[in-house]
VEXNUBA-219733 format. One line per 5 residues: number of its first residue (from 1); their letters; for each residue x negated, y, z of C-alpha. Coordinates in Angstrom, 3 decimals. Each point is the difference from the previous one (the first is absolute). Example, Ala and Ser with C-alpha at 12.3 -4.5 7.8 and 13.67 -1.06 7.14 Angstrom:
2
1> as> -12.300/-4.500/7.800; -1.370/3.440/-0.660
***
This chain:
491
1> mseqr> -28.891/42.793/44.670; -3.746/-0.530/0.298; 0.082/-3.416/1.701; 2.724/-1.133/-2.351; -2.197/0.263/-3.065
6> aager> -2.289/-2.767/1.197; 2.951/-2.228/0.819; 1.756/0.927/-3.208; -2.943/-0.811/-2.248; 0.095/-3.671/0.948
11> ggllp> 1.164/-1.992/-2.978; -0.021/2.855/-2.512; 2.914/1.734/-1.681; 1.428/-2.909/-2.026; 1.411/-2.034/2.939
16> llkel> 1.734/3.133/1.279; 1.553/0.685/-3.410; 1.278/-3.574/-0.229; 1.695/0.276/3.382; 1.535/3.373/-0.897
21> vgigc> 1.483/-1.422/-3.221; 1.529/-2.791/2.074; 1.440/2.489/2.491; 1.410/2.010/-2.899; 1.862/-3.078/-1.232
26> igfgg> 1.833/-0.433/3.306; 0.365/3.678/0.862; 3.726/0.143/0.787; 1.562/1.999/2.800; -1.796/3.320/-0.318
31> gsali> -3.461/1.266/0.839; 0.266/-0.342/3.771; 0.992/-3.656/-0.391; -3.368/-0.681/-1.631; -2.073/1.153/2.972
36> pvfqe> 0.211/-3.411/1.739; -0.799/-1.662/-3.331; -3.163/2.116/-0.274; -0.795/-0.987/3.578; 0.346/-3.720/-0.709
41> rlagr> -1.556/-0.271/-3.442; -2.768/2.596/0.261; -0.983/0.610/3.631; 0.960/-3.534/1.003; -2.303/-1.475/-2.628
46> glvsq> -2.889/2.331/0.755; 0.166/1.920/-3.290; 0.332/3.283/1.912; -0.647/0.989/3.590; 2.874/0.726/2.346
51> rqldd> -1.122/3.598/0.425; -0.161/0.481/-3.750; 3.562/-1.247/-0.367; 1.232/2.128/2.911; -1.540/3.143/-1.499
56> avava> 1.498/-0.772/-3.403; 3.465/-0.423/1.534; -0.302/3.204/2.042; -1.019/2.188/-2.931; 2.495/-1.566/-2.426
61> citpg> 2.872/0.593/2.426; -0.614/3.760/0.244; -0.631/0.694/-3.687; 2.474/0.055/-2.884; 0.193/-2.773/-2.551
66> alpve> 0.218/-3.788/-0.045; -1.094/-1.305/3.404; -1.284/-3.472/-1.039; -1.762/1.411/-3.071; -1.705/2.648/2.135
71> msagi> -1.032/-2.647/2.536; -1.503/-2.039/-2.832; -1.802/3.076/-1.307; -1.508/0.683/3.406; -1.198/-3.568/0.432
76> gmerg> -1.329/-0.069/-3.562; -1.815/3.301/0.518; -1.957/-1.536/2.865; -0.800/-3.082/-2.057; -0.857/1.559/-3.366
81> gswga> 0.030/3.778/0.241; 2.124/2.120/-2.350; 0.551/-2.676/-2.625; 0.628/-2.562/2.696; 2.882/2.163/1.233
86> llaaa> 1.515/0.143/-3.485; -0.380/-3.725/-0.649; 1.430/-0.985/3.379; 3.015/2.303/-0.345; 0.648/-1.267/-3.540
91> alalp> -0.333/-3.641/1.077; 2.770/0.355/2.575; 2.407/1.919/-2.269; -0.593/-1.848/-3.286; 2.199/-3.129/0.461
96> gvlll> 3.180/1.936/0.761; -0.644/2.546/-2.753; -0.540/-2.682/-2.647; 3.237/-1.740/0.988; 1.883/3.303/-0.086
101> vlalv> -1.184/0.985/-3.480; 0.802/-3.499/-1.300; 3.520/0.270/1.433; 0.552/3.444/-1.570; -1.235/-1.254/-3.381
106> llgqs> 2.440/-2.911/0.108; 2.848/2.291/1.052; -0.751/2.342/-2.907; 0.342/-2.853/-2.509; 3.143/-1.525/1.469
111> tgavv> 3.424/-0.076/-1.629; 2.998/1.885/1.350; 1.387/-3.052/1.808; -3.335/-0.677/1.703; -0.324/3.653/1.001
116> tqvgy> 3.489/-0.177/1.534; -0.972/-3.026/2.068; -3.219/1.737/1.050; 2.143/2.919/1.120; 2.036/-2.386/2.146
121> lamgv> -3.197/-1.428/1.481; -1.209/3.561/0.573; 3.119/0.699/2.037; -0.968/-2.779/2.388; -3.564/1.300/0.223
126> sayil> 1.349/3.519/0.595; 2.108/-1.364/2.836; -3.120/-1.491/1.564; -1.795/3.363/-0.358; 2.955/1.767/1.632
131> sviar> -0.248/-2.323/2.995; -3.749/0.659/0.232; 0.618/3.750/-0.149; 2.628/-0.272/2.738; -2.401/-1.903/2.265
136> yvhak> -2.787/2.481/-0.711; 2.180/3.011/0.829; 1.320/-1.663/3.163; -3.526/-0.842/1.155; -1.286/3.529/-0.584
141> vtear> 2.924/1.673/1.755; -0.181/-2.297/3.026; -3.770/0.389/0.394; 0.711/2.966/2.281; -0.074/-0.906/3.689
146> srtgv> 2.740/2.386/1.131; 3.481/1.023/-1.037; -1.288/3.443/-0.880; -2.656/-1.530/-2.224; 2.568/-2.191/-1.740
151> aisla> 2.262/3.021/-0.529; -2.870/2.005/-1.512; -0.921/-2.922/-2.249; 3.589/-0.319/-1.195; 0.110/3.738/-0.667
156> vvglv> -3.172/-0.122/-2.115; 1.259/-3.013/-1.955; 3.374/1.667/-0.562; -1.439/3.339/-1.094; -2.387/-1.606/-2.490
161> fvatc> 2.795/-2.173/-1.381; 2.429/2.933/-0.365; -2.673/2.112/-1.686; -0.952/-2.663/-2.553; 3.090/-2.133/-0.650
166> gksly> 2.039/2.399/-2.136; -0.978/-1.390/-3.399; 0.680/-3.649/0.848; 3.100/0.794/2.049; 1.625/1.979/-2.792
171> kllgm> -0.745/-2.789/-2.484; 1.505/-2.562/2.355; 3.150/2.135/0.234; 0.118/0.507/-3.771; -0.721/3.756/0.230
176> tdvvp> -2.614/-0.002/-2.758; 0.815/3.502/-1.264; -0.379/1.745/3.367; -3.311/1.457/1.226; -0.620/-1.229/3.578
181> llaig> -0.559/2.791/2.489; -2.518/-2.062/1.960; -2.217/-2.193/-2.135; -3.626/0.905/0.605; -2.510/-2.445/-1.381
186> tvnam> -1.935/-2.604/1.917; -3.263/1.892/-0.395; 1.616/3.187/1.305; 1.364/-1.856/3.020; -3.393/-1.526/0.820
191> alaff> -1.771/3.348/-0.371; 2.577/1.633/2.262; -0.364/-2.724/2.630; -3.792/0.309/0.054; 0.227/3.777/0.340
196> lavwi> 2.466/-0.159/2.888; -1.964/-2.698/1.844; -3.329/1.819/-0.308; 1.446/3.437/0.794; 2.156/-0.945/2.994
201> rdkrs> -2.034/-2.972/1.392; 0.244/0.475/3.784; 0.784/3.753/-0.203; 3.788/-0.041/0.332; 0.499/3.681/0.840
206> pgria> 3.157/1.658/-1.433; -2.064/2.435/-2.066; -2.130/-2.716/-1.588; 3.004/-2.182/-0.766; 1.958/2.966/-1.417
211> aalcv> -2.898/0.951/-2.295; -0.303/-3.576/-1.210; 3.734/-0.320/-0.687; 0.128/3.323/-1.873; -2.892/-0.938/-2.261
216> agvyc> 1.382/-3.512/-0.481; 3.479/1.360/-0.773; -1.220/2.324/-2.727; -2.191/-2.802/-1.349; 3.100/-2.172/-0.343
221> ltqgg> 1.761/2.818/-1.824; -2.718/-0.018/-2.642; 0.086/-3.751/-0.608; 2.457/-2.622/-1.234; 3.668/0.792/-0.497
226> lgklw> -0.077/3.241/1.983; -2.897/1.234/-2.094; 2.023/-0.494/-3.163; 2.833/2.136/1.348; -2.249/2.821/1.200
231> eggpq> -1.612/1.963/-2.807; -2.805/1.379/2.152; -1.100/-3.427/1.213; -2.590/-0.857/-2.669; -1.687/3.406/0.333
236> iaplf> -0.610/-0.078/3.764; -0.580/-3.740/0.370; -3.808/0.240/-0.433; -0.169/2.723/2.659; 1.722/-2.147/2.605
241> ialma> -2.054/-3.055/-0.901; -3.140/2.069/0.574; 1.466/1.357/3.253; 0.735/-3.515/1.265; -3.512/-1.165/-0.901
246> gmalw> -1.547/2.998/1.780; 2.101/-0.475/3.131; -0.840/-3.718/0.104; -3.735/0.688/-0.376; 0.092/2.664/2.721
251> slvgd> 1.809/-2.410/2.309; -2.584/-2.717/-0.667; -2.850/2.353/0.882; 1.789/1.002/3.212; 0.649/-3.630/0.801
256> aresg> -3.712/-0.784/-0.334; -0.960/2.867/2.301; 2.532/-0.921/2.672; -0.960/-3.655/-0.111; -3.684/0.830/0.236
261> arlrl> -0.612/-2.166/-3.012; -3.285/0.502/-1.774; 0.652/-0.720/-3.613; -3.411/-1.422/-0.770; 0.302/-2.085/-3.109
266> gsprp> -2.489/-2.661/-0.948; -1.817/-0.309/-3.283; 2.415/0.147/-2.967; -2.218/-2.261/-2.100; 2.159/-3.161/0.357
271> llgvl> 3.150/1.995/-0.803; -1.611/1.582/-3.056; -1.185/-3.403/-1.153; 3.519/-1.446/0.196; 1.404/3.094/-1.706
276> gacia> -2.456/-0.296/-2.887; 0.636/-3.712/-0.471; 3.771/0.524/0.060; -0.133/2.808/-2.551; -2.196/-2.076/-2.312
281> ataac> 2.199/-3.100/0.250; 3.240/1.936/-0.451; -1.346/1.913/-2.999; -1.126/-3.216/-1.690; 3.360/-1.707/0.576
286> svpal> 1.970/3.055/-1.154; -1.543/0.464/-3.457; 2.339/-2.439/-1.857; 3.076/1.469/1.709; -0.980/3.574/-0.854
291> llcgd> -0.335/-1.014/-3.653; 3.297/-1.908/-0.170; 2.387/2.007/2.212; 0.376/3.772/0.160; 1.485/-0.058/3.515
296> taayl> -3.019/-1.739/1.521; -1.704/3.086/1.441; 3.160/1.194/1.789; 0.707/-3.520/1.234; -3.511/-0.468/1.386
301> asgav> 0.071/3.378/1.738; 3.387/-0.835/1.570; -1.252/-3.433/1.005; -3.066/1.421/1.718; 1.929/2.673/1.915
306> sslls> 2.825/-2.357/0.964; -2.550/-2.466/1.390; -1.568/2.746/2.103; 3.397/0.962/1.412; 1.179/-3.540/0.653
311> fgggd> 0.122/-0.316/3.779; 2.150/-2.605/1.708; -0.795/-3.221/-1.862; 0.934/-1.521/-3.342; 3.751/0.499/0.375
316> ayiam> -0.616/3.715/0.429; -1.749/0.094/-3.378; 3.252/-0.957/-1.698; 1.441/3.307/1.167; -3.193/1.773/-1.067
321> adgff> 0.045/-1.619/-3.457; 3.635/1.029/-0.425; -1.021/3.607/0.605; -2.973/-0.034/-2.370; 1.218/-2.206/-2.852
326> vetgm> 3.819/-0.134/0.076; 0.776/3.545/1.114; -2.451/1.400/-2.565; 1.548/-1.991/-2.855; -3.074/-2.126/-0.730
331> laede> 1.883/-3.175/0.869; 3.700/-0.780/-0.363; 1.834/-0.564/3.280; 1.602/-3.205/-1.301; -3.382/-1.503/-0.862
336> fysql> -1.469/1.036/3.342; 2.735/-1.375/2.256; 1.319/-2.862/-2.169; -3.321/-1.442/-1.174; -3.109/1.378/1.655
341> vpvan> 1.013/0.283/3.673; 1.715/-3.420/0.318; -2.792/-1.839/-1.829; -2.721/1.811/1.967; 1.646/-0.910/3.297
346> alpgs> 0.476/-3.623/-1.036; -3.682/-0.576/-0.776; -3.035/-0.137/2.308; -2.529/2.790/0.315; -0.135/3.727/0.641
351> ilckv> 3.262/1.824/-0.780; -1.911/3.173/-0.861; -2.265/-1.735/-2.518; 2.864/-1.967/-1.542; 2.384/2.940/-0.301
356> ltgag> -2.647/2.368/-1.372; -1.241/-2.580/-2.504; 3.527/-1.026/-0.980; 1.034/3.617/-0.503; -2.968/0.355/-2.339
361> yliga> 1.079/-3.008/-2.028; 3.578/1.263/-0.359; -1.120/3.549/-0.888; -2.501/-1.242/-2.576; 2.304/-2.636/-1.498
366> sgggm> 2.852/2.483/-0.435; -2.129/2.173/-2.286; -2.490/-2.330/-1.633; 1.062/-3.611/0.412; -1.546/-2.838/1.974
371> aagla> -3.627/0.859/-0.840; 0.412/3.553/1.304; 1.854/-1.308/3.037; -2.818/-2.396/0.896; -2.602/2.728/-0.528
376> valag> 1.803/2.484/2.244; 0.596/-2.741/2.585; -3.757/-0.672/0.104; -0.678/3.701/0.501; 2.612/0.156/2.760
381> favai> -1.499/-3.015/1.746; -3.411/1.667/-0.115; 1.436/3.178/1.530; 1.763/-1.940/2.765; -3.198/-1.838/0.931
386> amsci> -2.150/3.122/-0.295; 2.248/2.097/2.242; 0.096/-2.734/2.649; -3.802/-0.135/0.012; -0.353/3.781/0.104
391> tfaag> 2.541/0.492/2.788; -1.662/-2.685/2.122; -3.482/1.436/-0.539; 1.213/3.524/0.771; 2.011/-1.219/2.977
396> ywlfe> -2.971/-1.806/1.493; -2.208/3.058/-0.545; 2.495/2.244/1.819; 1.282/-2.499/2.538; -2.460/0.574/2.808
401> aldgl> -0.006/3.788/-0.390; 3.776/0.555/-0.095; 1.349/-2.842/2.093; 0.617/2.168/3.075; 2.086/2.722/-1.651
406> ksfaa> 3.592/0.395/1.190; 1.125/0.799/-3.556; -0.851/-3.521/-1.140; 1.816/-1.453/2.977; 3.068/2.067/-0.958
411> ikrvi> -0.139/-1.220/-3.592; -0.233/-3.616/1.166; 2.998/0.531/2.287; 2.249/1.524/-2.638; -1.058/-1.704/-3.232
416> gcvvs> 1.947/-3.197/0.664; 3.246/1.930/0.450; -0.643/2.086/-3.123; -0.636/-3.132/-2.032; 3.161/-1.522/1.478
421> glllt> 2.065/2.911/-1.267; -1.554/-0.330/-3.447; 0.668/-3.747/-0.009; 3.677/0.607/0.728; 0.056/2.079/-3.184
426> valgl> -1.697/-2.902/-1.791; 2.747/-2.266/1.374; 2.598/2.211/-1.676; -1.946/-0.309/-3.240; 0.101/-3.771/0.302
431> lvscs> 3.772/0.107/0.476; 0.297/2.174/-3.102; -2.017/-2.626/-1.874; 2.276/-2.767/1.318; 3.055/1.911/-1.201
436> kcapa> -1.391/-0.284/-3.561; 0.935/-3.704/0.110; 3.662/1.089/0.052; 0.711/-0.326/-3.772; -0.492/-3.765/0.268
441> vaggp> 1.506/-0.442/3.449; 3.746/-0.002/0.573; 0.903/2.658/2.517; -2.375/2.657/-1.301; -2.693/1.922/1.885
446> vlaic> 1.770/-0.261/3.359; -0.096/-3.802/-0.016; -3.599/-0.035/-1.243; -1.089/2.298/2.827; 1.992/-1.992/2.564
451> lclll> -1.660/-3.232/-1.153; -3.410/1.600/0.401; 0.818/1.280/3.503; 1.363/-3.396/1.057; -3.167/-1.697/-1.215
456> aaang> -2.090/2.605/1.814; 1.905/-0.691/3.233; -0.496/-3.745/-0.495; -3.726/0.563/-0.505; -0.107/1.974/3.228
461> vlaqh> 1.766/-2.742/1.954; -2.292/-2.685/-1.400; -3.070/2.083/0.818; 1.114/0.145/3.642; 0.734/-3.701/0.387
466> lrlhp> -2.324/-1.715/-2.481; -3.657/0.647/-0.655; 0.122/-0.572/-3.738; -3.072/0.589/-2.096; 0.469/3.300/-1.896
471> lvavl> -0.182/-1.809/-3.352; 2.713/-2.457/1.078; 2.193/2.854/1.258; -0.376/1.975/-3.235; 0.720/-3.021/-2.213
476> asaac> 3.035/-0.976/2.081; 1.396/3.528/-0.116; -0.586/0.250/-3.760; 1.709/-3.343/-0.600; 2.999/0.985/2.132
481> gclac> 0.268/3.328/-1.826; -0.049/-1.685/-3.386; 2.586/-2.595/1.091; 2.328/2.596/1.539; -0.135/2.286/-3.053
486> nlaal> 0.645/-2.855/-2.422; 2.971/-1.189/2.044; 1.369/3.567/0.132; -0.454/0.368/-3.770; 2.057/-3.174/-0.588
491> l> 2.961/1.256/2.064
***
């Protein structure tokens, strides 16, 4: 990015930050939808060079985290170094996060009747999310150019869904006292997918595949529902995690040798600078939360790790957050799916930053009131921004050295299908949340779920025939959900 620095320094950092705040205010439709907005409002106005923007997009697309926030961090890093990366990332994410926290504060102070109406609105928003998930899954499955590729994609999506859906499926069926046989967590599923992609890559020999499946099978036995039924699972789980890590590392080394790639890394000074700035900023923002809420340390650690594992865009982070915050008991499932997810999807900005910050507010408020909630939310926002900056800086440092490896190509091929399977599990969780409207809706959970599915289908049809702005589509779906539930409650 040498030539970009000269172009990027024109006009200073402040004009860039102003534009990023403006982009954050209109950031509907997901991270990829903002790429043309960056093109028009930054490159088109001469605030960044075209090559600088292209490099930022390339690195952000192959690293985990919030794509538009990472792009902002990369552009800000060229303009103002380590602190420029932090300020630029924060500028883009701040508008949506502020609106989200304000909405959660108002929801927490509402009366029962208002909360009921918000639940009805949330059903409409959930229906919109279901239609988005359906389109995402369809797009990822049909990316393959052959029937065989489509069949493999469907198989990956189905296997991930079957392995992770047990908890939500049993709740949807009312089987709350039964331990699901297959219910591994989101983190376990992602770790397993990475291992299989790196180990198998283009080596599809029967022996290699058999070894991978055996290790993966035992790994599944030690996790989730199967792990609870098998007494020896917790004892051997660390051994198989270490085995998977060793096999993956060995495969990466072999991949580098076969590809003839010379892993010559550049100077780590820019990466270390970003890392130091992020640690300092996060520590400063976390002090009030650590004093007011005892769960802050665990929440921040989960937020950092979940950000690092969040491949596949903002919608994928919903599944990741479920695994780290809901499955671990830090956050109630009702709060997550009835309040946080619908509100986060209805507002502009990065889903990852909004969900992580909102989870912090709900976790802090549940134990220490509004002041603790705001403090933990601030700490969560700092972690979200810091991890986006760190992943971009690390990704750019490694990009040129590792770009030719077949393992990375395999991960990029399979990650969309893995995320699709996880999102189908999230869809079940949304239906479970919609069923909670049943006490106030005549017809019970079945009618509530049917209303949600009908609205989701309507959203899908409208998306095909009308190019509605995402905000208009969300508001229309929420209004229809509220109207339908109120009419059903009057019957």
